[in-house]
GULOTOR-50919 format. One record per residue (C-alpha): residue number from 0; residue in one letter; chain; x, y, z. Coordinates in nm, 3 decimals, decimal comma. Layout:
BEGIN
NUM A A X Y Z
...
***
This chain:
BEGIN
0 M A 0,000 0,000 0,000
1 D A 0,153 0,337 -0,099
2 R A 0,126 0,655 0,106
3 T A -0,148 0,796 -0,116
4 E A -0,373 0,496 -0,062
5 A A -0,284 0,470 0,306
6 N A -0,346 0,835 0,394
7 S A -0,602 0,970 0,149
8 G A -0,971 1,001 0,218
9 T A -1,174 0,920 0,526
10 R A -1,301 0,619 0,716
11 E A -1,554 0,545 0,986
12 V A -1,456 0,702 1,315
13 T A -1,275 0,453 1,536
14 E A -1,441 0,355 1,862
15 R A -1,177 0,530 2,076
16 L A -1,220 0,860 1,889
17 R A -1,601 0,880 1,869
18 F A -1,790 1,162 2,035
19 D A -2,143 1,294 2,088
20 V A -2,230 1,447 1,749
21 A A -2,541 1,619 1,888
22 R A -2,328 1,823 2,125
23 L A -2,104 1,929 1,836
24 E A -2,414 2,031 1,638
25 R A -2,519 2,262 1,921
26 W A -2,170 2,416 1,939
27 M A -2,157 2,470 1,562
28 A A -2,500 2,634 1,564
29 D A -2,349 2,906 1,784
30 H A -2,025 2,948 1,587
31 V A -2,098 2,882 1,217
32 P A -2,351 3,112 1,047
33 G A -2,634 2,929 0,874
34 I A -2,531 2,580 0,983
35 V A -2,807 2,319 0,967
36 G A -2,778 1,957 1,084
37 P A -2,779 1,668 1,105
38 L A -2,402 1,634 1,078
39 S A -2,221 1,344 0,917
40 V A -1,880 1,273 1,075
41 S A -1,592 1,068 0,936
42 Q A -1,225 1,044 1,028
43 F A -0,935 1,131 0,800
44 K A -0,694 0,843 0,751
45 G A -0,374 1,046 0,756
46 G A -0,202 1,219 1,046
47 Q A -0,032 1,087 1,357
48 S A -0,086 1,346 1,628
49 N A -0,416 1,533 1,650
50 P A -0,720 1,331 1,534
51 T A -0,884 1,506 1,238
52 Y A -1,242 1,467 1,120
53 R A -1,449 1,561 0,817
54 I A -1,784 1,717 0,907
55 D A -2,047 1,715 0,630
56 T A -2,386 1,889 0,636
57 P A -2,706 1,833 0,434
58 S A -2,648 2,164 0,251
59 G A -2,320 2,036 0,106
60 R A -2,098 2,251 0,327
61 S A -1,802 2,062 0,470
62 F A -1,570 2,141 0,758
63 V A -1,263 1,995 0,926
64 L A -1,235 1,942 1,301
65 R A -0,904 1,885 1,481
66 R A -0,897 1,780 1,842
67 K A -0,660 1,673 2,115
68 P A -0,654 1,294 2,140
69 P A -0,800 1,137 2,451
70 G A -0,577 0,962 2,702
71 K A -0,244 1,037 2,868
72 L A -0,057 1,317 2,686
73 L A 0,290 1,465 2,720
74 P A 0,291 1,821 2,864
75 G A 0,268 2,087 2,591
76 A A 0,184 1,843 2,314
77 H A -0,126 1,852 2,089
78 A A -0,172 2,230 2,124
79 V A -0,483 2,272 1,909
80 D A -0,540 2,617 2,058
81 R A -0,208 2,735 1,914
82 E A -0,295 2,588 1,574
83 A A -0,622 2,779 1,569
84 R A -0,455 3,102 1,677
85 V A -0,173 3,103 1,422
86 M A -0,403 3,006 1,135
87 S A -0,650 3,279 1,226
88 A A -0,376 3,542 1,236
89 L A -0,214 3,434 0,909
90 G A -0,547 3,408 0,731
91 K A -0,609 3,775 0,802
92 Q A -0,283 3,853 0,617
93 G A -0,386 3,665 0,305
94 F A -0,162 3,366 0,374
95 P A -0,314 3,040 0,244
96 V A -0,474 2,868 0,543
97 P A -0,829 2,741 0,600
98 H A -1,071 2,982 0,768
99 V A -1,103 2,902 1,139
100 Y A -1,452 2,933 1,292
101 G A -1,352 2,887 1,652
102 H A -1,160 2,697 1,917
103 C A -1,334 2,517 2,204
104 D A -1,164 2,440 2,537
105 D A -1,478 2,290 2,692
106 A A -1,413 1,915 2,721
107 D A -1,788 1,860 2,778
108 V A -1,858 1,918 2,407
109 I A -1,668 1,630 2,245
110 G A -1,439 1,512 2,527
111 T A -1,122 1,712 2,446
112 P A -1,042 2,065 2,317
113 F A -1,084 2,116 1,942
114 F A -1,113 2,373 1,667
115 L A -1,322 2,390 1,351
116 M A -1,215 2,519 1,009
117 D A -1,329 2,521 0,649
118 M A -1,253 2,224 0,428
119 V A -1,042 2,351 0,135
120 D A -1,092 2,194 -0,206
121 G A -0,781 2,080 -0,387
122 R A -0,510 1,815 -0,404
123 I A -0,279 1,673 -0,139
124 I A 0,044 1,551 -0,299
125 W A 0,187 1,273 -0,085
126 E A 0,523 1,236 -0,260
127 A A 0,775 1,512 -0,337
128 T A 0,830 1,363 -0,681
129 F A 0,483 1,502 -0,768
130 P A 0,401 1,192 -0,975
131 G A 0,197 1,220 -1,293
132 L A 0,294 1,578 -1,377
133 T A 0,499 1,712 -1,666
134 K A 0,847 1,848 -1,597
135 A A 0,731 2,209 -1,634
136 I A 0,427 2,169 -1,409
137 R A 0,632 1,979 -1,151
138 A A 0,886 2,263 -1,146
139 A A 0,602 2,512 -1,101
140 H A 0,478 2,322 -0,794
141 F A 0,825 2,337 -0,639
142 D A 0,835 2,710 -0,707
143 A A 0,494 2,750 -0,542
144 M A 0,613 2,570 -0,228
145 N A 0,927 2,782 -0,219
146 A A 0,729 3,105 -0,259
147 T A 0,483 3,002 0,013
148 I A 0,741 2,932 0,283
149 A A 0,926 3,250 0,187
150 K A 0,600 3,444 0,229
151 L A 0,544 3,287 0,571
152 H A 0,888 3,401 0,680
153 S A 0,828 3,754 0,552
154 F A 0,573 3,843 0,824
155 D A 0,681 4,048 1,124
156 P A 0,524 3,858 1,417
157 D A 0,458 4,177 1,613
158 E A 0,271 4,334 1,323
159 I A 0,028 4,043 1,286
160 G A -0,048 3,992 1,654
161 L A 0,185 3,698 1,712
162 G A 0,474 3,871 1,887
163 D A 0,411 3,656 2,197
164 Y A 0,368 3,330 2,006
165 G A 0,709 3,211 2,128
166 R A 1,044 3,339 2,252
167 A A 1,223 3,556 2,000
168 S A 1,576 3,431 2,067
169 G A 1,763 3,107 2,129
170 F A 1,531 2,902 1,908
171 V A 1,770 2,627 1,801
172 E A 1,918 2,589 2,149
173 R A 1,570 2,560 2,301
174 Q A 1,455 2,317 2,035
175 V A 1,757 2,094 2,086
176 A A 1,687 2,095 2,460
177 R A 1,315 2,035 2,412
178 W A 1,340 1,741 2,174
179 S A 1,635 1,589 2,359
180 K A 1,436 1,600 2,682
181 Q A 1,125 1,463 2,513
182 Y A 1,330 1,175 2,374
183 E A 1,513 1,107 2,699
184 T A 1,205 1,117 2,922
185 D A 0,972 0,909 2,704
186 V A 1,039 0,588 2,893
187 E A 0,772 0,384 2,715
188 A A 0,933 0,451 2,375
189 G A 1,274 0,316 2,482
190 R A 1,627 0,436 2,401
191 V A 1,807 0,446 2,064
192 V A 2,188 0,444 2,052
193 A A 2,210 0,682 1,754
194 M A 1,973 0,926 1,928
195 D A 2,195 0,925 2,236
196 H A 2,494 1,019 2,019
197 L A 2,296 1,290 1,841
198 T A 2,178 1,463 2,158
199 A A 2,542 1,495 2,267
200 W A 2,663 1,613 1,923
201 L A 2,391 1,875 1,892
202 R A 2,463 2,017 2,237
203 D A 2,838 2,025 2,171
204 H A 2,811 2,206 1,835
205 L A 2,537 2,465 1,898
206 P A 2,578 2,758 1,657
207 T A 2,548 3,124 1,751
208 D A 2,186 3,239 1,766
209 S A 2,079 3,404 1,441
210 G A 1,859 3,658 1,619
211 D A 1,603 3,634 1,337
212 A A 1,261 3,539 1,479
213 R A 0,972 3,467 1,244
214 I A 0,664 3,247 1,239
215 V A 0,788 2,896 1,167
216 H A 0,559 2,614 1,062
217 G A 0,771 2,330 1,194
218 D A 0,652 2,060 0,951
219 F A 0,648 2,228 0,610
220 R A 0,624 1,943 0,355
221 C A 0,430 1,895 0,034
222 D A 0,190 1,655 0,206
223 N A 0,098 1,920 0,463
224 M A -0,039 2,147 0,191
225 I A -0,346 2,155 -0,029
226 F A -0,270 2,253 -0,387
227 A A -0,533 2,421 -0,603
228 P A -0,737 2,172 -0,807
229 D A -0,601 2,273 -1,148
230 E A -0,295 2,494 -1,102
231 A A 0,046 2,503 -0,935
232 R A -0,067 2,711 -0,637
233 V A -0,070 2,636 -0,266
234 A A -0,434 2,680 -0,161
235 A A -0,377 2,601 0,208
236 V A -0,099 2,504 0,448
237 L A -0,214 2,254 0,712
238 D A -0,091 2,100 1,039
239 W A 0,041 2,392 1,245
240 E A 0,088 2,199 1,569
241 L A 0,465 2,258 1,577
242 S A 0,448 2,626 1,482
243 T A 0,609 2,891 1,700
244 L A 0,842 3,189 1,678
245 G A 1,181 3,071 1,565
246 D A 1,469 3,070 1,323
247 P A 1,328 3,076 0,967
248 A A 1,647 2,914 0,835
249 A A 1,581 2,607 1,051
250 D A 1,221 2,595 0,929
251 F A 1,333 2,610 0,567
252 V A 1,605 2,348 0,621
253 Y A 1,342 2,111 0,758
254 H A 1,151 2,159 0,433
255 L A 1,481 2,102 0,250
256 L A 1,517 1,756 0,406
257 M A 1,335 1,611 0,105
258 Y A 1,668 1,643 -0,079
259 R A 1,856 1,446 0,191
260 M A 1,598 1,171 0,248
261 P A 1,608 0,854 0,039
262 A A 1,311 0,790 -0,188
263 G A 1,041 0,611 0,011
264 M A 1,124 0,777 0,344
265 F A 0,873 1,053 0,408
266 T A 0,896 1,272 0,094
267 G A 1,252 1,181 -0,002
268 L A 1,424 1,276 -0,328
269 A A 1,785 1,167 -0,270
270 G A 1,935 0,975 -0,560
271 L A 1,675 1,079 -0,819
272 D A 1,747 1,244 -1,156
273 F A 1,632 1,602 -1,099
274 T A 1,692 1,708 -1,459
275 E A 1,475 1,426 -1,589
276 L A 1,200 1,509 -1,340
277 G A 1,214 1,886 -1,380
278 I A 1,293 1,931 -1,009
279 P A 1,535 2,206 -0,905
280 T A 1,855 2,094 -0,737
281 E A 1,897 2,151 -0,364
282 Q A 2,125 2,450 -0,431
283 E A 1,881 2,598 -0,683
284 Y A 1,599 2,561 -0,431
285 V A 1,807 2,725 -0,158
286 D A 1,903 3,009 -0,393
287 A A 1,537 3,074 -0,481
288 Y A 1,442 3,096 -0,114
289 C A 1,735 3,328 -0,041
290 R A 1,637 3,558 -0,327
291 R A 1,280 3,577 -0,202
292 T A 1,382 3,649 0,158
293 G A 1,671 3,884 0,084
294 R A 1,939 3,646 0,211
295 T A 2,281 3,584 0,066
296 S A 2,307 3,232 0,210
297 L A 2,174 2,992 0,473
298 P A 2,404 3,000 0,777
299 N A 2,481 2,680 0,969
300 L A 2,321 2,466 0,697
301 D A 2,497 2,141 0,790
302 Y A 2,419 2,176 1,161
303 L A 2,057 2,258 1,089
304 V A 2,025 1,951 0,864
305 V A 2,138 1,731 1,154
306 F A 1,912 1,912 1,399
307 V A 1,593 1,893 1,192
308 M A 1,660 1,530 1,103
309 F A 1,709 1,452 1,472
310 R A 1,388 1,637 1,554
311 L A 1,198 1,429 1,298
312 A A 1,343 1,112 1,449
313 A A 1,234 1,239 1,792
314 I A 0,881 1,293 1,660
315 C A 0,876 0,934 1,532
316 H A 1,010 0,822 1,870
317 G A 0,724 1,009 2,036
318 I A 0,475 0,824 1,815
319 R A 0,634 0,501 1,935
320 G A 0,569 0,618 2,289
321 R A 0,206 0,702 2,209
322 L A 0,164 0,354 2,065
323 A A 0,293 0,209 2,391
324 R A 0,053 0,430 2,589
325 G A -0,241 0,356 2,359
326 S A -0,294 0,716 2,244
327 A A -0,172 0,702 1,881
328 S A -0,441 0,841 1,648
329 S A -0,352 0,673 1,318
330 A A -0,360 0,317 1,193
331 H A -0,024 0,387 1,028
332 A A 0,151 0,495 1,348
333 E A 0,352 0,171 1,367
334 A A 0,511 0,230 1,026
335 T A 0,607 0,584 1,121
336 A A 0,743 0,479 1,460
337 A A 0,960 0,221 1,284
338 L A 1,143 0,504 1,106
339 T A 1,300 0,621 1,433
340 E A 1,622 0,420 1,399
341 P A 1,675 0,475 1,023
342 L A 1,624 0,850 1,064
343 A A 1,857 0,867 1,363
344 E A 2,126 0,674 1,177
345 L A 2,089 0,904 0,874
346 A A 2,118 1,210 1,099
347 L A 2,430 1,066 1,260
348 T A 2,583 1,014 0,916
349 Q A 2,507 1,378 0,832
350 A A 2,669 1,486 1,160
351 K A 2,990 1,298 1,081
352 S A 3,023 1,476 0,745
353 A A 2,908 1,820 0,863
354 R A 3,122 2,123 0,779
355 L A 3,101 2,351 1,082
***
């Protein structure tokens, strides 16, 4: 089963993630103009962290609901309130995100906090090879992704009401500490030798803080976007759970990981013929981002590659822990958790060849 088949579409809501639909109907009646029930609820197949549902109405209007999962959760994780806040603020600036109708902290409605947003029509591309497209159209999709993340990093957080969305300095140092601690304290997920080496390497080679704080998405990949139905345009960026104020270079380098990942691992492109596919090279992609953001280069590129790869391995490790605790929200969590060791080993290889 490929990622498209495994993650696309919806299914019946699993028993553990069901809720009282009548209570949601009453909440929506107060927050969505003109809403009329009864509601039809299904669960999206994709996603590992916050359970996500499709809400359909008799009028044909459709919505998306994201909630905290039930069960034991790590402190600070599954921050659906932050997702709703950042999307609302960016939407007001014309950045492509779904319209958010409201966030609900009242656990009496569906059992956990949630927020509701519009369902955006379009295409989710699960592989960074953008299969089935011509070379020119594929190149245009890469340019659209590049332009979108550059636009995100162009906003002054203070000017759009997000100046307190995170700390404005020390981003990489804090992130290394956060994900190292999350890895080291997740007892149920177990220890990984390569991860132990990486936590030490990252602490020993911390670069000087860039001092450049912007809104960072944290998981900017082609499969976290909705592309317009019939053009190379990003219609919406999804999954803002990891967003904060931070170093935009680190955010972009995470997106750049597609060039360092082997084909078949997440959205990997390593080893493919870019000329044949019409895909820009890694350096061309970096240069385009730098032009759009007024940079001359990306500082600390090799360190940031190791860091963001480690962070991705730590996320997979966290999914392994949620599996052990019974709070994973996707049927494909086991496959993702199994990537912990391969990702950690790949990050360690990058660390050994890093030019610092």
